[in-house]
MIZA-939040 format. One line per field, with one value per residue (C-alpha): residue in one letter; z, y, x. Coordinates in pm, 1 decimal, decimal comma. Layout:
// residues N
resn <- a:...
Z <- Z:...
Y <- Y:...
X <- X:...
***
This chain:
// residues 154
resn <- m:r:a:l:d:p:e:v:k:a:i:v:w:q:a:i:e:p:l:v:p:i:p:v:d:t:h:p:l:g:r:h:r:r:r:k:s:d:r:d:c:f:e:v:m:l:v:r:l:v:t:g:c:s:w:e:d:a:e:r:l:c:g:n:k:v:s:d:t:t:v:r:k:r:r:d:e:w:i:a:a:r:v:f:d:t:i:t:a:e:a:l:a:g:f:d:k:m:i:g:l:d:l:s:d:v:s:l:d:g:s:l:h:k:a:p:a:g:g:q:g:t:g:k:n:p:t:d:r:g:k:l:g:w:k:w:s:i:v:v:d:a:n:g:i:a:f:g:w:v:v:l:c:a
Z <- 0,0:-92,1:255,8:403,0:162,6:357,7:176,0:241,4:611,5:633,4:480,3:700,7:1009,1:921,4:933,6:1257,1:1457,5:1552,7:1692,8:1925,9:2288,1:2461,8:2739,7:3099,6:3334,2:3662,0:3812,2:4132,1:4038,1:3662,2:3406,3:3465,1:3096,9:2794,3:2636,7:2306,0:1999,9:1900,0:1537,2:1606,8:1784,9:1492,9:1250,4:1442,2:1455,0:1080,9:998,9:1210,1:1049,7:692,5:727,0:993,8:1171,3:1548,9:1765,8:1818,8:1443,9:1377,0:1638,1:1461,2:1115,8:1244,5:1371,1:1741,1:1801,9:2028,8:2224,3:2140,9:2501,0:2467,5:2137,4:2286,3:2581,2:2340,1:2132,9:2448,8:2525,8:2174,5:2198,7:2524,6:2351,9:2061,2:1805,1:1602,1:1611,1:1464,8:1197,7:1101,8:1078,5:865,7:638,2:584,1:518,7:271,8:95,8:78,4:-66,4:-330,4:-422,8:-232,4:-13,2:-183,8:101,7:-126,7:-51,8:270,5:359,8:700,8:749,7:1044,7:1170,1:1493,4:1565,4:1835,4:2018,9:2243,8:2336,5:2424,6:2460,6:2579,2:2279,0:2327,6:2582,1:2641,6:2322,8:2415,4:2149,8:2210,4:2570,1:2720,6:2511,5:2427,5:2094,1:1917,5:1680,4:1409,5:1205,5:911,1:722,8:357,2:112,7:-230,2:-379,9:-108,9:70,7:444,9:667,2:995,2:1178,4:1524,2:1682,9:2013,8:2223,9:2544,0
Y <- 0,0:343,2:487,2:247,7:337,2:480,2:814,9:863,1:777,4:1025,0:1308,9:1242,0:1221,5:1562,1:1712,8:1537,2:1564,7:1934,5:1852,8:1577,7:1698,4:1699,8:1439,5:1556,1:1321,2:1313,8:1018,8:1133,8:958,8:1007,7:742,8:396,6:305,4:526,3:640,0:470,4:690,6:884,3:802,2:427,3:462,0:664,7:392,1:125,8:354,7:416,8:45,5:-25,0:260,0:159,2:-217,5:-239,4:-511,5:-559,7:-366,8:-686,4:-753,0:-392,2:-431,4:-743,2:-581,2:-297,7:-532,5:-536,8:-207,7:-83,6:-287,1:-252,5:-140,6:144,7:251,4:257,9:467,4:706,9:725,7:822,7:1094,2:1231,6:1224,2:1423,1:1672,6:1699,8:1591,3:1392,3:1673,6:1908,8:1655,3:1607,3:1982,7:2033,8:1741,3:1871,5:2225,0:2092,2:1876,5:2167,8:2392,2:2140,3:1958,0:2125,5:1983,1:1996,1:2060,7:2124,7:1770,9:1599,8:1241,9:1073,7:697,8:469,5:118,1:-67,6:-393,4:-623,8:-832,1:-1076,3:-1258,4:-926,1:-887,3:-618,5:-394,5:-369,8:-190,6:-135,1:-8,3:318,5:272,8:-89,6:-106,2:-173,4:-477,8:-522,0:-380,2:-75,4:198,3:396,0:699,9:873,6:1199,0:1244,0:1535,0:1532,4:1340,3:1073,1:1206,2:1133,7:1435,6:1325,8:996,4:856,0:510,9:446,9:137,6:235,1
X <- 0,0:126,5:54,1:309,1:592,1:888,2:886,4:513,3:555,2:844,7:640,5:338,2:561,9:716,4:368,5:269,1:592,4:548,8:202,8:325,4:349,4:685,3:671,1:690,5:876,1:684,1:870,7:1047,0:1371,4:1350,1:1269,5:1403,7:1377,0:1420,0:1095,7:1020,1:1039,8:726,5:805,7:807,5:472,5:336,4:444,2:249,7:-57,4:-30,7:-2,4:-309,5:-502,9:-413,1:-453,7:-723,9:-525,5:-507,5:-261,4:-62,3:-38,5:63,2:338,0:466,7:443,1:663,3:932,2:835,0:1018,9:739,1:485,2:118,5:53,2:303,6:148,9:-201,0:-76,9:95,1:-224,5:-415,5:-156,2:-193,8:-574,0:-555,6:-322,8:-574,9:-312,0:-564,8:-822,3:-560,6:-463,4:-828,6:-889,0:-576,5:-664,8:-1018,5:-891,3:-632,5:-890,5:-1133,2:-861,9:-744,0:-1065,0:-1342,9:-1612,2:-1950,4:-2191,5:-2489,0:-2609,3:-2502,2:-2587,8:-2585,7:-2582,4:-2539,5:-2574,1:-2648,6:-2469,7:-2598,2:-2341,0:-2526,7:-2204,6:-2044,2:-1671,9:-1431,8:-1499,8:-1874,8:-2080,7:-2448,0:-2608,7:-2784,1:-3054,8:-3147,3:-3276,0:-2934,5:-2841,3:-2473,2:-2358,8:-2220,8:-2337,3:-2159,1:-2259,3:-2091,8:-2155,5:-2053,8:-2065,5:-2235,9:-1940,4:-1945,7:-1637,6:-1660,4:-1604,3:-1756,4:-1790,6:-1849,7:-1850,1:-2029,3:-1967,4:-2140,6
***
């Protein structure tokens, strides 16, 4: 896949790196182990995003440089720092500038998925009398380009 080519990853990382927060060491004695590279964590996130594989598989595909647990913690740090919100806003602005969103006709779609057996990834479905499951919704412009989405598991 083109998104996983080294030169594409390098260009995307150049755009994202300035947005990544500088870590603050709150440990009273300092870190016992060196912090894993943000770029290595980004690579695992990108592989998971592009392929849709599990965190564990993405870790293996990236050569086990960073554990899936570390990557998920780093993802949570970046979410708290609004890194992904900034990336989304910049991507939409860039798309609108180059191609243009056609908001003359907007479509919204969604789906409910029941999960009677449950699992860690499902919670109580808010629209189905408390049964286990999840719900997703997506908004697209007149050309079918997605510009808004949400997934609810609880």
